[in-house]
C-alpha positions as CSV (number, residue, x, y, z in Angstrom):
1,X,120.3,125.5,113.5
2,X,116.6,124.8,114.3
3,X,115.5,121.2,114.1
4,X,112.6,120.5,111.8
5,X,110.9,117.1,111.7
6,X,111.0,115.2,108.4
7,X,108.6,112.6,107.0
8,X,108.8,110.0,104.2
9,X,105.6,108.6,102.7
10,X,106.3,105.2,101.1
11,X,103.8,103.5,98.8
12,X,104.3,99.8,98.0
13,X,101.9,98.2,95.7
14,X,102.0,94.5,96.5
15,X,101.6,91.7,94.1
16,X,98.4,89.7,94.6
17,X,99.0,86.8,97.1
18,X,102.1,88.4,98.6
19,X,100.3,90.3,101.5
20,X,101.4,87.7,104.2
21,X,105.0,87.9,103.0
22,X,104.9,91.7,103.0
23,X,103.4,91.7,106.5
24,X,106.3,89.5,107.6
25,X,108.8,91.9,105.9
26,X,107.2,94.8,107.8
27,X,107.7,93.0,111.0
28,X,111.3,92.6,110.1
29,X,112.1,96.1,108.9
30,X,110.0,97.9,111.6
31,X,112.2,97.2,114.6
32,X,115.4,98.0,112.6
33,X,114.0,101.3,111.5
34,X,112.7,102.2,115.0
35,X,116.3,101.8,116.3
36,X,117.7,104.4,114.0
37,X,118.7,107.7,115.5
38,X,115.8,110.3,115.5
39,X,113.0,107.9,114.6
40,X,109.8,109.3,116.0
41,X,106.9,107.5,114.5
42,X,106.0,104.6,112.1
43,X,102.5,104.4,110.7
44,X,101.1,101.8,108.3
45,X,98.0,102.2,106.3
46,X,97.1,98.8,105.1
47,X,95.1,98.0,101.9
48,X,91.5,97.1,102.0
49,X,91.3,93.3,101.9
50,X,90.5,91.8,98.5
51,X,90.1,95.3,97.0
52,X,93.4,97.2,97.1
53,X,97.0,96.1,97.3
54,X,98.8,99.3,98.2
55,X,100.5,99.8,101.6
56,X,101.4,103.3,102.7
57,X,104.1,103.6,105.3
58,X,104.7,107.0,106.9
59,X,107.9,107.5,108.8
60,X,108.7,110.5,110.9
61,X,112.2,111.5,112.1
62,X,113.3,114.4,114.2
63,X,115.6,115.8,111.4
64,X,115.9,115.5,107.6
65,X,119.5,114.3,108.2
66,X,118.4,111.4,110.4
67,X,115.7,110.4,108.0
68,X,118.1,110.5,105.1
69,X,120.6,108.4,107.1
70,X,117.8,105.7,107.5
71,X,116.7,105.9,103.8
72,X,120.3,105.6,102.6
73,X,121.4,103.0,105.2
74,X,122.7,99.6,104.2
75,X,120.1,98.0,106.5
76,X,117.3,99.5,104.5
77,X,119.0,98.8,101.1
78,X,119.2,95.1,102.0
79,X,115.6,94.9,103.2
80,X,114.3,96.8,100.1
81,X,116.2,94.3,97.9
82,X,114.4,91.5,99.8
83,X,111.0,93.1,99.3
84,X,111.3,94.0,95.6
85,X,110.0,90.6,94.3
86,X,106.8,91.3,96.2
87,X,106.2,94.7,94.6
88,X,104.3,95.6,91.5
89,X,106.4,98.8,91.1
90,X,109.6,99.8,92.8
91,X,110.2,101.4,96.2
92,X,108.1,104.6,95.7
93,X,108.7,107.3,98.3
94,X,108.7,111.0,98.9
95,X,110.7,112.8,101.6
96,X,109.4,116.0,103.1
97,X,110.1,118.2,106.1
98,X,107.4,119.1,108.6
99,X,104.0,119.1,107.0
100,X,105.4,119.9,103.5
101,X,104.0,116.6,102.2
102,X,100.6,118.2,102.4
103,X,101.8,120.9,100.1
104,X,104.2,119.1,97.8
105,X,104.2,120.5,94.3
106,X,103.9,118.0,91.5
107,X,106.7,119.4,89.4
108,X,110.3,119.2,90.3
109,X,111.0,122.9,89.8
110,X,108.7,124.3,92.5
111,X,109.3,124.6,96.2
112,X,106.8,124.0,98.9
113,X,104.8,127.2,99.7
114,X,106.0,129.6,102.4
115,X,105.1,128.6,105.9
116,X,102.6,131.3,106.6
117,X,100.5,130.2,103.6
118,X,100.8,126.6,104.7
119,X,99.5,127.7,108.1
120,X,96.5,129.6,106.7
121,X,95.5,126.8,104.3
122,X,95.8,124.1,107.0
123,X,93.9,126.2,109.5
124,X,91.2,127.1,107.0
125,X,90.7,123.4,106.2
126,X,90.8,122.0,109.8
127,X,88.6,124.7,111.4
128,X,85.3,123.5,109.7
129,X,86.2,119.9,110.3
130,X,86.7,120.5,114.0
131,X,83.4,122.3,114.2
132,X,81.3,119.8,112.3
133,X,83.0,116.4,112.6
134,X,81.7,115.7,116.2
135,X,78.1,116.2,114.9
136,X,78.7,113.5,112.3
137,X,80.9,111.0,114.3
138,X,79.3,111.0,117.8
139,X,76.0,109.7,116.6
140,X,77.8,106.9,114.8
141,X,79.7,106.1,117.9
142,X,76.5,105.9,119.8
143,X,75.0,103.4,117.3
144,X,78.1,101.2,117.8
145,X,78.0,101.8,121.6
146,X,81.5,103.3,121.5
147,X,80.5,106.6,123.0
148,X,80.8,108.0,126.5
149,X,84.6,108.4,126.9
150,X,85.9,111.8,125.8
151,X,89.3,110.3,125.0
152,X,87.9,107.6,122.8
153,X,85.5,110.1,121.1
154,X,88.5,112.4,120.5
155,X,90.6,109.6,119.1
156,X,88.0,108.7,116.5
157,X,87.2,112.4,115.6
158,X,90.8,113.4,115.2
159,X,91.7,110.3,113.3
160,X,88.9,111.0,110.8
161,X,90.0,114.6,110.5
162,X,93.6,113.7,109.8
163,X,92.6,111.0,107.3
164,X,90.3,113.5,105.5
165,X,93.0,116.2,105.5
166,X,95.8,114.0,104.2
167,X,93.9,111.9,101.6
168,X,90.8,113.9,100.5
169,X,90.9,117.6,101.4
170,X,94.4,118.8,101.0
171,X,95.2,117.2,97.6
172,X,92.1,118.9,96.1
173,X,92.3,122.1,98.2
174,X,95.9,122.8,97.3
175,X,95.1,122.3,93.6
176,X,92.2,124.6,93.8
177,X,94.3,127.5,95.3
178,X,97.6,126.6,93.7
179,X,98.1,130.0,91.9
180,X,97.9,131.8,95.3
181,X,99.7,129.1,97.3
182,X,102.8,128.6,95.1
183,X,103.3,132.3,94.2
């Protein structure tokens, strides 16, 4: 059986005034999660101070089984019970394999699109970004005197491309072409 990575995107909307407590909770749950078999990556997208209150945590594991083992673990259940009083809503998450979270259908009856369509859609969205993003980002890096190192330039450019893909482009792009994508 071929291993396929799996991701979970967790959204926690924090009650106002509970950000410090939530940050402490993240420092508690993080090391425990990272010690679970197959854990690859842990990313936290923090809210904008005094403007938003939603934390997005993206976890990647090497297999869907290892991810589910973490999500269903007693360790996680205890820590989620501890954090619930800090949350506006419950523990909101969505598990996906590979990059399926970029193509997740909104209704429960549909499956993710076939892989070749995911490939074409992702490629067609990334290609123009890769071409034009350096022309937009590099001048800004010069203004802030952060330019001159290819690795740093690439770090900023790719970070912006991934952010745009996940949060802005793919949600709208997949809606626009949903008839072709999901058939």
